[in-house]
C-alpha positions in Angstrom: -18.8 -22.8 -47.6 -20.2 -22.5 -44.1 -18.8 -20.2 -41.5 -17.5 -23.3 -39.6 -15.7 -24.4 -42.8 -14.2 -20.9 -43.3 -13.0 -20.8 -39.7 -11.5 -24.3 -40.1 -9.8 -23.2 -43.3 -8.3 -20.1 -41.6 -7.0 -22.2 -38.7 -5.5 -24.8 -41.1 -3.8 -22.1 -43.2 -2.5 -20.2 -40.2 -1.0 -23.3 -38.6 0.5 -24.4 -42.0 2.1 -20.9 -42.4 3.2 -20.8 -38.7 5.0 -24.1 -39.0 6.7 -23.0 -42.2 7.7 -19.7 -40.6 9.1 -21.4 -37.4 11.1 -23.9 -39.5 12.6 -21.2 -41.6 13.5 -18.9 -38.6 14.6 -21.5 -36.1 18.2 -20.3 -36.3 17.6 -16.5 -36.8 17.9 -13.9 -34.1 17.3 -10.7 -36.1 13.7 -9.6 -35.7 13.6 -7.9 -39.1 14.8 -11.1 -40.8 12.3 -13.2 -38.8 9.5 -10.9 -39.7 10.3 -10.7 -43.4 10.0 -14.4 -44.0 7.3 -14.9 -46.7 5.1 -17.2 -44.6 5.0 -14.6 -41.8 4.0 -11.9 -44.3 1.3 -14.2 -45.5 0.0 -14.5 -41.9 -0.1 -10.7 -41.7 -2.1 -10.7 -44.9 -4.7 -13.0 -43.4 -5.8 -10.0 -41.3 -7.8 -9.7 -38.1 -9.2 -13.2 -38.2 -5.8 -14.6 -37.2 -5.2 -12.2 -34.2 -6.8 -14.6 -31.7 -4.7 -17.4 -33.1 -1.5 -15.4 -32.8 -2.4 -14.4 -29.2 -3.1 -18.0 -28.4 0.4 -18.9 -29.7 1.9 -16.1 -27.5 0.1 -17.4 -24.5 1.6 -20.9 -25.0 5.1 -19.7 -26.0 6.5 -16.2 -26.3 7.9 -15.6 -29.9 8.3 -12.9 -32.4 4.6 -12.3 -33.2 4.7 -8.6 -32.2 5.4 -7.2 -35.7 2.4 -9.1 -37.1 0.1 -8.1 -34.3 1.0 -4.4 -34.7 0.7 -4.6 -38.4 -2.7 -6.2 -38.3 -4.2 -4.3 -35.3 -2.5 -0.9 -35.8 -1.8 -1.0 -32.0 1.2 -1.6 -29.8 0.4 -1.9 -26.1 4.0 -2.7 -25.1 5.7 0.0 -23.1 9.0 1.3 -24.5 10.7 0.0 -21.5 9.6 -3.6 -22.4 10.5 -3.3 -26.1 12.9 -6.1 -27.0 11.8 -8.2 -24.0 9.9 -11.1 -25.6 8.4 -12.5 -22.5 7.2 -9.1 -21.2 5.9 -8.2 -24.6 4.0 -11.5 -24.8 2.4 -10.9 -21.4 1.3 -7.4 -22.5 -0.1 -8.6 -25.8 -1.9 -11.6 -24.2 -3.5 -9.2 -21.6 -4.4 -6.8 -24.5 -6.2 -9.8 -26.2 -8.1 -10.7 -23.0 -9.1 -7.0 -22.5 -10.4 -6.9 -26.1 -12.3 -10.2 -25.7 -10.0 -12.0 -28.2 -8.7 -14.5 -25.6 -10.5 -16.2 -22.7 -9.7 -14.6 -19.4 
């Protein structure tokens, strides 16, 4: 399998899992419940390769990706004062991604 095929496979799997996760959590508000859905856990299991995809999702639409990002990167750039604020947290993570060269500036 070429590196292009591997990247395409990662993208396809991520979007398949993302869609499943979003459909199963559409009516949930509890962050722990949202983060424990099996498809979300599988995304975390995909590791660092999906961090740019998650950041790209956050850039388009703030959502509960923070648990996954922290689990994969072992970092949390969000200030305590912004914890729980999805839009502020998304902005911070997107900027973190740009600073790390994971997202276009």
